[in-house]
DRENKOL-7680 format. One line per field, with one value per residue (C-alpha): residue in one letter; x, y, z negated. Coordinates in nm, 2 decimals. Example, Ala and Ser with C-alpha at 12.3 -4.5 7.8 and 13.67 -1.06 7.14 Angstrom:
<recs>
code	[A, S]
px	[1.23, 1.37]
py	[-0.45, -0.11]
pz	[-0.78, -0.71]
</recs>
This chain:
<recs>
code	[X, X, X, X, X, X, X, X, X, X, X, X, X, X, X, X, X, X, X, X, X, X, X, X, X, X, X, X, X, X, X, X, X, X, X, X, X, X, X, X, X, X, X, X, X, X, X, X, X, X, X, X, X, X, X, X, X, X, X, X, X, X, X, X, X, X, X, X, X, X, X, X, X, X, X, X, X, X, X, X, X, X, X, X, X, X, X, X, X, X, X, X, X, X, X, X, X, X, X, X, X, X, X, X, X, X, X, X, X, X, X, X, X, X, X, X, X, X, X, X, X, X, X, X, X, X, X, X, X, X, X, X, X, X, X, X, X, X, X, X, X, X, X, X, X, X, X, X, X, X, X, X, X, X, X, X, X, X, X, X, X, X, X, X, X, X, X, X, X, X, X, X, X, X, X, X, X, X, X, X, X, X, X, X, X, X, X, X, X, X, X, X, X, X, X, X, X, X, X, X, X, X, X, X, X, X, X, X, X, X, X, X, X, X, X, X, X, X, X, X, X, X, X, X, X, X, X, X, X, X, X, X, X, X, X, X, X, X, X, X, X, X, X, X, X, X, X, X, X, X, X, X, X, X, X, X, X, X, X, X, X, X, X, X, X, X, X, X, X, X, X, X, X, X, X, X, X, X, X, X, X, X, X, X, X, X, X, X, X, X, X, X, X, X, X, X, X, X, X, X, X, X, X, X, X, X, X, X, X, X, X, X, X, X, X, X, X, X, X, X, X, X, X, X, X, X, X, X, X, X, X, X, X, X, X, X, X, X, X, X, X, X, X, X, X, X, X, X, X]
px	[-0.40, -0.74, -1.02, -0.95, -0.60, -0.42, -0.10, -0.01, 0.31, 0.34, 0.29, 0.50, 0.81, 0.75, 0.74, 1.04, 1.23, 1.06, 1.23, 0.95, 0.90, 0.68, 0.48, 0.68, 0.98, 0.96, 1.13, 1.25, 1.44, 1.60, 1.67, 1.83, 1.59, 1.77, 1.65, 1.34, 1.29, 1.40, 1.15, 0.87, 0.92, 0.96, 0.63, 0.43, 0.38, 0.42, 0.45, 0.74, 0.82, 0.48, 0.29, 0.57, 0.77, 0.56, 0.74, 0.71, 0.78, 0.76, 0.96, 0.74, 0.91, 0.86, 0.74, 1.10, 1.12, 1.08, 1.40, 1.57, 1.65, 1.99, 1.99, 2.18, 1.89, 2.19, 2.19, 1.98, 1.97, 1.84, 1.67, 1.99, 2.15, 2.37, 2.40, 2.42, 2.53, 2.26, 2.33, 2.70, 2.77, 2.60, 2.68, 2.55, 2.26, 2.10, 2.32, 2.55, 2.78, 2.85, 2.87, 2.85, 2.88, 2.78, 2.98, 3.33, 3.49, 3.29, 3.47, 3.15, 2.78, 2.73, 2.46, 2.38, 1.99, 1.91, 1.59, 1.26, 1.13, 0.88, 0.65, 0.32, 0.26, 0.60, 0.43, 0.02, 0.22, 0.35, 0.02, -0.16, 0.09, 0.08, -0.34, -0.29, -0.01, -0.14, -0.11, 0.29, 0.58, 0.62, 0.96, 1.00, 1.30, 1.56, 1.79, 2.20, 2.49, 2.83, 2.65, 2.49, 2.82, 3.03, 2.77, 2.75, 3.08, 3.27, 3.42, 3.81, 3.70, 3.48, 3.74, 3.99, 3.77, 3.70, 4.07, 4.14, 3.83, 3.73, 3.47, 3.32, 3.27, 3.12, 2.86, 2.76, 2.72, 2.55, 2.31, 2.27, 2.15, 1.89, 1.76, 1.70, 1.54, 1.33, 1.23, 1.14, 0.95, 0.73, 0.68, 0.58, 0.21, 0.21, 0.13, 0.53, 0.66, 1.04, 1.28, 1.49, 1.88, 2.14, 2.49, 2.78, 3.04, 3.18, 3.47, 3.53, 3.76, 3.70, 3.53, 3.61, 3.75, 3.83, 3.62, 3.78, 3.67, 3.37, 3.31, 3.41, 3.18, 2.89, 2.81, 2.67, 2.45, 2.36, 2.28, 2.03, 1.83, 1.79, 1.67, 1.42, 1.31, 1.26, 1.09, 0.83, 0.78, 0.97, 1.21, 1.54, 1.63, 1.98, 2.15, 2.55, 2.75, 3.06, 3.27, 3.12, 3.20, 3.40, 3.08, 2.82, 2.81, 2.80, 2.51, 2.33, 2.40, 2.28, 1.97, 1.94, 1.64, 1.70, 2.07, 2.08, 2.23, 2.47, 2.71, 2.85, 3.15, 3.26, 3.13, 3.04, 2.64, 2.66, 2.86, 2.70, 2.37, 2.58, 2.71, 2.41, 2.12, 1.93, 2.02, 1.98, 1.73, 1.93, 1.84, 1.98, 2.25, 2.23, 2.54, 2.51, 2.93, 2.92, 2.60, 2.36, 2.58, 2.76, 2.61, 2.37, 2.00, 2.06, 2.30, 2.11, 1.82, 2.07, 2.24, 1.81, 1.79, 2.08, 1.95, 1.62, 1.73, 2.00, 1.95, 1.59, 1.56, 1.42, 1.31, 1.53, 1.61, 1.41, 1.52, 1.64, 2.00, 2.29, 2.19, 2.02, 2.07, 2.33, 2.28, 2.50, 2.30, 2.16, 1.80, 1.74, 1.93, 1.66, 1.36, 1.52, 1.55, 1.19, 1.06, 1.22, 1.10, 0.75, 0.74, 0.96, 0.85, 0.93, 1.27, 1.27, 1.18]
py	[-1.74, -1.56, -1.44, -1.17, -1.36, -1.28, -1.11, -0.86, -0.88, -0.50, -0.63, -0.93, -0.68, -0.40, -0.78, -0.88, -0.51, -0.47, -0.82, -1.03, -1.37, -1.36, -1.68, -1.70, -1.46, -1.23, -1.23, -0.92, -1.03, -0.75, -0.85, -0.77, -0.68, -1.02, -1.27, -1.10, -1.16, -1.57, -1.58, -1.42, -1.72, -1.97, -1.89, -1.77, -1.44, -1.13, -0.97, -1.15, -0.92, -0.99, -1.27, -1.48, -1.43, -1.30, -0.97, -0.78, -0.46, -0.19, 0.13, 0.47, 0.73, 1.10, 1.18, 1.33, 1.65, 1.66, 1.53, 1.59, 1.28, 1.27, 1.22, 0.89, 0.62, 0.41, 0.70, 0.89, 1.22, 1.24, 1.54, 1.59, 1.65, 1.33, 1.13, 0.73, 0.49, 0.18, -0.17, -0.19, -0.42, -0.70, -0.98, -0.76, -0.63, -0.29, -0.02, 0.09, 0.36, 0.68, 0.89, 1.29, 1.46, 1.82, 1.92, 1.78, 2.10, 2.32, 2.55, 2.59, 2.49, 2.88, 2.84, 2.49, 2.36, 2.10, 1.90, 2.16, 1.93, 2.15, 2.06, 1.89, 1.71, 1.50, 1.38, 1.31, 1.09, 0.88, 0.90, 0.76, 0.45, 0.44, 0.39, 0.11, -0.12, -0.06, -0.47, -0.45, -0.26, 0.09, 0.24, 0.61, 0.84, 0.89, 0.98, 0.93, 1.15, 0.87, 0.80, 1.14, 1.31, 1.10, 1.11, 1.51, 1.56, 1.23, 0.92, 1.08, 1.44, 1.31, 1.11, 1.38, 1.64, 1.39, 1.32, 1.73, 1.83, 2.10, 2.38, 2.23, 1.88, 2.03, 2.27, 1.98, 1.74, 2.00, 2.04, 1.72, 1.62, 1.93, 1.82, 1.47, 1.62, 1.84, 1.55, 1.37, 1.62, 1.70, 1.30, 1.32, 1.33, 1.01, 0.61, 0.51, 0.25, 0.33, 0.54, 0.36, 0.53, 0.41, 0.45, 0.23, 0.25, -0.11, -0.22, -0.63, -0.54, -0.25, 0.10, 0.29, 0.61, 0.47, 0.48, 0.81, 1.01, 0.85, 0.97, 1.30, 1.37, 1.14, 1.01, 1.37, 1.47, 1.05, 1.12, 1.43, 1.25, 0.96, 1.18, 1.34, 0.99, 0.87, 1.21, 1.09, 0.73, 0.55, 0.28, 0.36, 0.15, 0.16, 0.00, -0.06, -0.31, -0.46, -0.49, -0.21, -0.39, -0.08, 0.14, -0.09, 0.02, 0.36, 0.30, 0.14, 0.43, 0.65, 0.49, 0.24, -0.06, -0.22, -0.31, -0.46, -0.63, -0.82, -1.01, -1.29, -1.33, -0.99, -1.04, -1.36, -1.33, -1.56, -1.35, -1.03, -1.20, -1.28, -0.95, -0.71, -0.94, -0.74, -0.38, -0.47, -0.63, -0.78, -0.76, -1.00, -1.20, -1.52, -1.53, -1.33, -1.36, -1.69, -1.95, -1.80, -1.79, -2.05, -2.32, -2.54, -2.57, -2.78, -2.57, -2.25, -2.47, -2.50, -2.16, -2.00, -2.28, -2.20, -1.80, -1.92, -2.12, -1.90, -1.48, -1.53, -1.68, -1.43, -1.19, -0.92, -1.09, -1.06, -1.29, -1.18, -1.19, -0.99, -0.71, -0.75, -1.10, -1.11, -1.21, -1.47, -1.68, -1.97, -1.96, -2.30, -2.13, -1.82, -2.03, -2.29, -1.95, -1.85, -2.17, -2.19, -1.87, -1.93, -2.26, -2.21, -2.51, -2.76, -2.59, -2.59, -2.98]
pz	[-0.08, 0.09, -0.13, -0.48, -0.54, -0.20, -0.23, 0.03, 0.18, 0.03, -0.32, -0.28, -0.21, -0.49, -0.73, -0.63, -0.62, -0.99, -1.07, -1.06, -0.95, -0.63, -0.49, -0.26, -0.14, 0.08, 0.42, 0.69, 0.99, 1.21, 1.58, 1.89, 2.20, 2.37, 2.08, 2.05, 2.42, 2.37, 2.02, 2.26, 2.52, 2.25, 2.03, 2.32, 2.17, 2.24, 1.86, 1.76, 1.44, 1.29, 1.41, 1.43, 1.22, 0.94, 0.83, 0.55, 0.59, 0.85, 0.88, 0.92, 1.06, 1.16, 1.54, 1.68, 1.83, 2.21, 2.42, 2.68, 2.85, 3.04, 3.44, 3.39, 3.27, 3.08, 2.81, 2.61, 2.37, 2.00, 1.86, 1.69, 2.07, 2.06, 2.34, 2.32, 2.58, 2.58, 2.68, 2.72, 2.42, 2.52, 2.24, 1.93, 2.13, 2.17, 2.06, 2.31, 2.15, 2.12, 2.41, 2.35, 2.03, 2.00, 1.76, 1.82, 1.93, 1.68, 1.43, 1.26, 1.24, 1.41, 1.72, 1.66, 1.62, 1.37, 1.42, 1.27, 1.04, 0.96, 1.22, 1.05, 1.34, 1.26, 0.97, 1.07, 1.35, 1.01, 0.81, 1.13, 1.13, 0.73, 0.71, 0.98, 0.82, 0.43, 0.40, 0.46, 0.23, 0.40, 0.41, 0.52, 0.65, 0.41, 0.62, 0.68, 0.59, 0.73, 1.05, 1.12, 1.07, 1.25, 1.54, 1.55, 1.51, 1.68, 1.44, 1.49, 1.42, 1.11, 0.91, 0.98, 0.83, 0.52, 0.44, 0.46, 0.29, 0.57, 0.50, 0.82, 0.67, 0.38, 0.55, 0.76, 0.50, 0.28, 0.60, 0.63, 0.27, 0.26, 0.59, 0.47, 0.15, 0.30, 0.53, 0.20, 0.02, 0.31, 0.28, -0.07, -0.02, 0.19, 0.09, 0.12, -0.12, -0.05, 0.14, 0.36, 0.36, 0.66, 0.60, 0.67, 0.42, 0.44, 0.67, 0.67, 0.33, 0.14, 0.26, 0.58, 0.35, 0.02, -0.30, -0.38, -0.10, -0.12, -0.44, -0.36, 0.00, -0.03, -0.45, -0.51, -0.19, -0.20, -0.56, -0.48, -0.23, -0.42, -0.70, -0.47, -0.34, -0.74, -0.80, -0.57, -0.72, -0.46, -0.44, -0.27, 0.00, 0.14, 0.42, 0.38, 0.63, 0.46, 0.15, -0.11, -0.40, -0.52, -0.53, -0.63, -1.00, -0.86, -0.67, -0.95, -1.16, -0.87, -0.88, -0.54, -0.60, -0.27, -0.14, 0.27, 0.44, 0.18, 0.37, 0.25, 0.53, 0.33, -0.04, -0.25, -0.27, -0.55, -0.80, -0.69, -0.83, -1.15, -1.22, -1.06, -1.05, -1.29, -1.13, -0.75, -0.54, -0.28, 0.09, 0.35, 0.27, 0.56, 0.74, 1.08, 1.18, 1.08, 0.99, 1.23, 1.52, 1.46, 1.24, 1.29, 1.24, 0.90, 0.82, 0.85, 0.68, 0.39, 0.36, 0.36, 0.03, -0.15, -0.13, -0.24, -0.55, -0.65, -0.53, -0.57, -0.90, -1.14, -0.85, -0.70, -0.36, -0.02, 0.26, 0.56, 0.79, 0.73, 1.01, 1.28, 1.47, 1.75, 2.13, 2.09, 1.84, 1.94, 1.96, 1.80, 1.48, 1.49, 1.51, 1.19, 1.00, 1.08, 1.00, 0.69, 0.59, 0.65, 0.53, 0.23, 0.01, 0.26, 0.26, -0.12, -0.11]
</recs>
């Protein structure tokens, strides 16, 4: 694909998200730290994500506010003041769990300081990376309501607030939505392809809070956030795990373009393609709770072949695992996935 007809990774993802057939199906794989180290050793390369896998997308995020590191190195405090414990769950990988929520016992937002998203330095940092990675599909910060809300409040308190429709939870969600919208507005002049929104609304069967509460608390606020993204001619890409079938029509109505991770263990991916394949570009759909950790390399290749011949028909598909590949996945299965993506012609026969 050299010369004037070379198709960049950026253009390939844009075309797929616009339901155009591409020369090959674009792909992007999220890895846990342990899997990345194993692939680095297997291929003899430190650049696993881009030199080895050939990923098509890059996340471009603002430089965070300076934060104080807790004395214990197994913990980290983010710019919202949330403390996370790192490295305690070795099976799923990097995420260690919530350790401290700054608003857990708060009665209001009085006295709490959100990150200062007005600092120009945050966006100069992004601009430098955008220039460096112009061949990739670049997604900027769309934000999170559900996950950021429970991180700030604590999971139990946040879910209780939602059920009681408390003034506190409404003030918190309004403040978060406004913060994310301001961030996107300040990114308006940057050469981004999408804004990426990260919220896990689903569990293995159905939504965590049910469709009624989701529509009450999240839909109107997310709709404003998605509208801001589209106002600046960006794709709207979202990550939400689990069984979210109850709200997929809502997501389409709100303007979602790319849906990740499309877990085959919770939803019928072929039915999703039949029902919504002209409205949503699906990204993911390779089983990280089934085929990758428990299958064989041949079964991994067969699942890739299925996705390439069904979900990718007519565009609208980005190949990837349905979440970060967990640390208990056999390295030979990960290698089979990588090589199937890189050499699609041989996989398809």
